[in-house]
N, C-alpha and C positions, 0 to 999 in steps of 0.2 A: 445555539445550533443543536437542538435535541436530536439524538439518534445518529450523531456523526462522530468520527474519530479524527485526530489530527496529529501532526508532528511539527517540529520547529524547522527553521530555515525556510525553504519554500514548502509551506505546509501542504499536506495532502489529506483530504477527507473523502469518504465514499458515501454514496446514497444509502438508503435503508436496505436495499437489496445487496449491497456490498460489492458491486461491480463497476459502478460509474463514478470514478474518482474525480476530484477537483484538486487544484493546487492553488495556494495563495501566493500571489506575486508580490514580493516585498517592495518592489520598485513602484508599481502602479497602485498598490493596496487594493487589488481586486482579486476575486476568485475566478479561476479559469478552468473550464472543463478539460480533461485529458481523456484519451481513449479508454474504453472499458478494459478491466483486467480479464484474464482468461478464466479465472475461477472466482465465483462469488464467495466472499468470506467476511466474517465479523470476528472481533476479538483477536486481531492479528497484530504482529509487530511490524514496525516500519523504521527504516533508517535511510539516510542520504549519504552516498559516498561518491565523490567526483561527479556531482550533478545528476547521478542516477539514483532512482528511488527503488529501494528493495522492500518488498512486502513478503513477510514470512509467516507460515503457519496460519492459525485462525480456526474458525468453525464455519462449516458450510450449511448449517441448519440440521445436519444429521451426524456428521463426523468431525473430529479434530483433524487438522491438516498438517502435513509435513512438507507441502510444496512451497517453493519460493519463486517469486516473479520479480523481474527487473524491468523498470521503465527507463527507456533512453529518450531524453527530451529532444535529441537531434533527429532521431528517426520517428519519434512519437509512437513507439511500439512497446508492448509488454512481451517479454520473453521468459519462458520457464528456464531456470538454472538448476543446479544440483539440489536435490531435496535434502531436508534435514534428516538425521537418523531417526528421530522420534517425532510423533505428532505433538503439536503444541497449540494451545489456545490461551488467551489471556496472558500472553507473554510480552516481554519487552525486548528492545534492541537498542544498541548504541554503536556509534562509529567512533573509533579511537584513532 
């Protein structure tokens, strides 16, 4: 899958424009589209906590980002949450 990024558990990838994500359903072994993120981004960090997908930072083609979005699978909506203190791209995230 050239040009895509992913995470473990229910994996998430985004299209080459960075807004149209998919998740991998480990029960059906199929990729499922989910609603577009609010911000196009590449080189972002992703983590899953309590079934919610958190996407942090990244690069929008011009600037590094400090914004954070949360996807709720129950409402199927992306919501902006508190921003990071610094812009970050090419970063990583882990849920402990």
